N, C-alpha and C positions, 0 to 999 in steps of 0.2 A: 306674314307676319302665321307665325305657329299656329297649327291644328292639332289639337288632342287627337290620339285617332287610336289608344285603347292597349293597342300594343307597346309594350315593358318597353323596348330598345325605343322606338320611334318617342315615347314618353318621357323619356328619363333625359335629365339633365347633361350628360354624355353627350345625346344626340344632339338636344337644341342645341350646347354650342358650337360644335359640328357644323350645323345649318347653321348656326348664325353667322359663322367665319367664312362659309361660304357664299353666302348671300351679302351680305357686308363688303366681300370681297369684290363681286357681279357691282353692285351700287356705286361704286366708286374707280366702275373700269380696273382694277388693277387683276395679276395675276391670280387664276387658283391657282394655291401648292395642295395638293390633295392626293392622294391613291385611288386607283381604279375603285377600289372595293369599296370608300367612303363616298366616293359619286354615284356607284350605283346604287349606295342605301339611302344615298340623298331622292334617287330619278323614286327609285321602291318607296320613298313617305310622299315625291308628288304626287304617282299614279295612285294612293289609297286615299290620300284626303285629293280627290277631283282636278289636279292639276297637271295634263296632262302634255302641257307645253312647257313647261318647265321643267317638266321628265324627262322630257325629248333632247331637252339642252344638255342639265348634267349627264345622260347619256353617251351624248353628243361627244363631249366638255373631254370626255374620259375613253372613249376612243381615240378621241386625235391625242391624247397624250399618251395612252396604251395601245398602240392596237394589235391590236390577239391579246387583247388578257380579258382570262376569264369570268369577273363579277359580270361586265357591263356588257359580255357577247350573250352569257347566260340569260339575261335580263330580255336581250333582245330576241332571241329563242324563245322563251315566253310568250313574250308579245305577239311574239308569227304563230305561234301553236295556239293563242288563246282568238289573233284572229282570221285561223285554218290553213294556214298558209305554211306547211310542212315542205316546199320545195329551198323557202325562203329560210326556214327555220335549219337545213339539213347545209343549205350553205355559209351561214354561220356559225354554224359546227366544222366546220371545217376550215374556219379561220383562229382559233384554237389553240394554241401555239401550244401548251400544257395537255397532251394529251393522254398524261398516265394520275392526273388527278381523279378523286374519285365525284367530284362535281361534273368533269367530261363524260364520265360515265354517267351520272344521273340524267344529264341534260340526253346522251343518246337513246338512254330506255326511256326517258320521256316520248321522246319520237318517235321512235319502235312504236309506247303506247299509243301515241295518235293517231295511227297507220294504222294501230289492230292487232299488231303480232307479238299478241300475249305472251305467246312463249316465245318470242326469241329472246323480250325484254325478258323473260323470269331467265334463259339461259345465258345473257349479261351480266345479269346483276349475277348469280348463284356462282359460276365461273371466273364473278370480282372478289366475293368474299376472300382468296387464297392472300390476296394480296397485302390484307391489312389481321394485325391479333391484337389481342388484348380490350383497350379500348377505342381503336379506330374500329376494330371492327363491331362493336357495340352502336359503335355513331354511324358507320355505313349500316348497319341493320336497319336501325330508328329509322335514318332516314329514307331507304326502298320502302317501309313500311310507307312512312307518308305518303311517296310518288303515291304509290299503290292508292291512294286513302284518296287524291288528290281526282284522280280519275279514277275513282268510283268504281276499283276494285274493291269493298269492304271484303272479301271472305279472303282473298290474297293478304289483305292491310294485314289479314288476324295475322296470319299463317305466318307473317313475318317479326310481327309483337309478339307474336309464340316462344320464335327461336332466340329475342333480345332477354339481359339478364334485366331483373325489377330493379326499378329504379325509384325513386322518391322525389323525382324532378317533376318539377312542372308542367317540360315541353315531354317528358314520354306522359305523365298520366293523362293529359292531355290529346294525345295520341291516340293510347287505347281505348279514351273515353270515347272518341270519334268513331276508333273501329270498333269496339260492343254497340256503339248507336248506330253504325255502319249492318252491322250483323242481325240487328235488330232484337240485341240485346239493351232495350231502352232503361233496366232498373237499374241495373249494369253503371251503363252511364250515369247517369242520371247520381248516385254515390259520390263517383266520381268526384264529376263537374264539381255537388257541395263542398264533395273536402275542398276543390281548388278553389271555391268560391269563401271560405271558409279563412284562406293563406290571402290572397287579395279579394277583395268584395269591391272594387272598382274595377273591373276588368267587361266590362258589357259587350266582349265577347265570348266567357266563362255564361254568363247570364242570360245570352241569349239561344246558347248553348243547352242549356239547363230546360230551357224554354221551350227547344225541341223537341229535349227530350222528355220530358211530360207529355206535350203535345200529342208523340204516337203514343207515349202507352194513357191518353185520352182522360190522363187528368188536367184537365183545360180547365179550370178555375186558378190551378197551380199557375199552368204556363202562362197563365192573364199575370199574374204577383210576378211573374220571373222577370216576364221582359217591362213592363212598368219599374224594373231595376234599372236594368239596359237603358227605358226613355229615359229616366233620371241622370242617371250620367253622362250621356245626347239626347237631348230631346228631338235631335234632328236625322236620329240610326236610323237609315230605311229595316235592317231586318230586324228591327225591335221591335216600332211601328203595322212594321205587315206579322208580325208575328203575333202578339195581341189580337190586330184585327182579325186571324182567324184563330185564334182558340172565343172570341166572343162569340166571330161567328156561329162555332158548333155549341157552344150554350146558346144559343139564339137571342141571344140580346146585336137584334140588328144596328136599331138604334146606335147605339153605340162602335157598334163593328164597321156601320158605315163612316163614323167621320175616320175612325182611325187608317182606312182602308185611302181614304181623301188624304188625309194630310200625309202617306206613303205616298200619294199621285200625285199628290201638291211638289214632291223632291223628285221622281221616279213618273214621268207621266205620261211616260208609252209603253209600260208596262200593261199587257193586255190582264195578265191574269187577277189584278185589281181593280182593274176597271169592270169587268164582269162580278168583280164580288161586290163592287159595289150595284151592279144591278140588279143581281140577285136580293138583296138586301132589300131595296126596292122595291121589287115583286111581291119579296115576304110578306112587307109595308106594306101594299095593295098601293102604291105610286107610282102610277105604271107606267105614264106620261113619263117623269124622272126618267123609270127605268129605259124605258127607250130609247134617251137620247144618247144615255151614259152606253149605254152597249151600241149602237151605233158610232162614236168616239174609240171603245175597246174592239169595233171589225174595223177602223183604220187605223189604230196603233198598230191590231197585229201582221205578222208576217202572212206571209201565205199557207207555210208550212206550218204555222202554229197548234199545239196539241187545244186549243180551248175552241180552237175555232166554231167543232159543233158545241160545246155545249154555250157562246154567245148564240150562235143562232137559234137554240132550243127553246132559254131564258127569253129571248125577246120572241118567238111562236107563242111562251106563257104570257110576254105581257099583250103584247098586242090581242089577242084572245081576247081576253079580260076586256080589253076596251073595248073588244067588242070585232075589232080589227078580222075577222075571218081566214075573207082571200089573203092579205097579208102575214096571215100567222101561219098558214098553209104553204107560201111562198120559203118563209125561211125555211118553217121545214124541210125542204125539199132542196133544201140546199144543200142538206145534209147529205143526196145522196151518192155525191161525189166524191165525200172527204173516207177517210179509214177510222171509222168509229162504232158504235154499238147503232146498226141500224133496225135494230131491232128497239130497242127503247126508243127511235126514231119513229116510227112504228106506230107502237103505242101512243106518243103525244102526238102523233094524229091523227089517233082514235080521238085522243079525252078533246080537241081540239072542233071533230066533227062532232061531237057529243056535248059539246058547250054549244056551237052553233046550231042544235034542234037537228043535224040530220043522219039517223039513227043508221039508216043505213048500210051511209061509207061509214061511218063505225065502226060495225058491226065487223066490216071485210076488214081495215087496216087490223080490228082486233085478231080474229078467225085467222087473220094471214103472220099477224104475228107469232100466236100462241103455233101454227105448223111449224114456222123455219128457226122459232128458237133452240136450241141448246140446251136452254132451262126453263122450260115448259110452266116448271110450274111456279117459278122469277114470274114467267112475264104474267100468265092471268092474276101473281097475287097485285102486278102494279096497274093492270085491266080493271080488279076490283075496286083497288081506292079509289081511280078514274069517275067508277062506276059511284061512287059514294060520293066523291067530292064533286061531284054535278048533281047530286040530291037525286041520285037513284038508290036512294037506302032499301026497298025491298027487295030489287033486285042485285046487290049490292052481297046484302043479306042472304040469297035465296042460290047465289055463284058461292056464296063462301060454303055453305052446308056441304056441295060438292066438292069445292076445297078441299074440307078437313076430308072425307074420303077419301081421295085420289095419295096425298101428301104422307110418306113411308118414312115410317116409325122414327120417331128423334127431332122431327121437324119443328123449330124452332119458328117459324114467323108465322105475321097474317093474325097470331089472338087477336094483340092487344086491338087491331083493326077490329076483329066480328065484334068484339068488347062494344066499342064505339056504335058499330049498329043495329047491337042486341040492346043501350042504351037510350039513342034515338027511340027506338022501336017500341020501347016502354017493355021488353024481354028484360026485365028483372032477374028474375032469375037466369036465364043464360048468360045473363051480363056478370056475373057472380063467376058462373063456369069458367068462362074464357076468361076473366080478368085473373082469377087464380092459375089458367096456363098462362097466360102474356107473366104476369109476375114472375113464375117460375121458371118459365124456360127462355124470356129476353125482355129483361129491366130494359133493353136501352130503347128497341120498338119503344115498350108501354110506357116509357117519359114522354119520347117523342108523341104519341097520337093520344096520353091518355092526361098529360098532364095540368091541362088546362079545369079537368074534375078535380085538382087535390091542392092541395095548401103545399107551398112554397119545400116546407121542413118537412116534406111526407117523400122515403126515398121508393123511387116506382116497384122494386122489389117488394117496401109494406103498403103498396095499395089496398090489396086483395087485407090482408087485414086490418088497415087502417077503415073499412070501412066493415066488416065484422063486429070490430072494436065500437062504430054508433049506431050501429046496428043495436044492440045489448042496452044502450040508456033509453 
């Protein structure tokens, strides 16, 4: 049964007829009269829709009918590279008969990039440009840019895109938008994806890419809306679900974020990133028993080299600390010592757990060591002061902030909102207004994070000070 993909060719009547012809032949036990490129396309479709066994059968048939043909061997090369088997990819490359085709050059270049031989790949692609002219050269340049983009060499992809002539085609625009995204030009990327959506509003790929650009540009509400369009097109689209979950999380909407992380995990159950963030949502919702359970599942799902393990351990430390399981919390934070992570942050968290447990001297020792060993002592000190505040040591937090603002360099923007909150709690209202004004001017993002609960939702964080001054006039 055909499945919608969001890819223009695979969703076309032409391909659906081709697929129907292929599946009808198999069902009837009749010979399949198709060339190797058509069978490779069918394999790509099956792989995209999660039907790996069917994909393998289509590729095997293509190579049986045409040994040494380019399209199915390219498929196999990509599969080998995805699995990290560069040796197999090199063996498959040698089996290609047509070694003059651009696709052979692409395959060879991709193997070089997979081996980390970027300069050799660049030499191969650059020297091969002389083989093509006019439209063929344009296609070659764009294809090479796409390869670099796929291998996350965004700066090189952008350089190749600049060599190409500008086109008003969807493929060219999409690649340019992705290259712009890769070099951090999110607004420009967003603009192009909006243009593509104006022409094809039913492409979930475009909506997801737009959501990503908006997310990186910190336009979280707009990112949620774009993800909703992708989900409307395909309610089980993993990219759309995780994208919406991430944006909701950044908006501190932990209830809804949790729902969408769970919907994503129902489709991709072994993704520790989603399980971690479900745990973080539950910690923020003060549902700590549930948080511990889901974070344990995240550990089970995570490979040994997962970059998310430090965060999982730290969230388990927080959750267990809130449950009063202080020894268990310290066990989790101690596990980070063997990992490649921010050990200063781990020390601060360890001090925080000690403080929560009432072990003041041990907490002081952790905090002192963290400041001494930190490459950014001002940031570390700020984290410690916030820990003091979170543990209800408001007077101590206030006193440390006084020292903190005497030593930070001119132009420093962090901490003012936290100090404003300390002053508010201590009823030092003149100082509260002073630090609030500084926070609004210097760091509206921190202002919203720390002080939003004191203001109506429709007041922007940069306007918090003016809002209070207006209220005082009444």
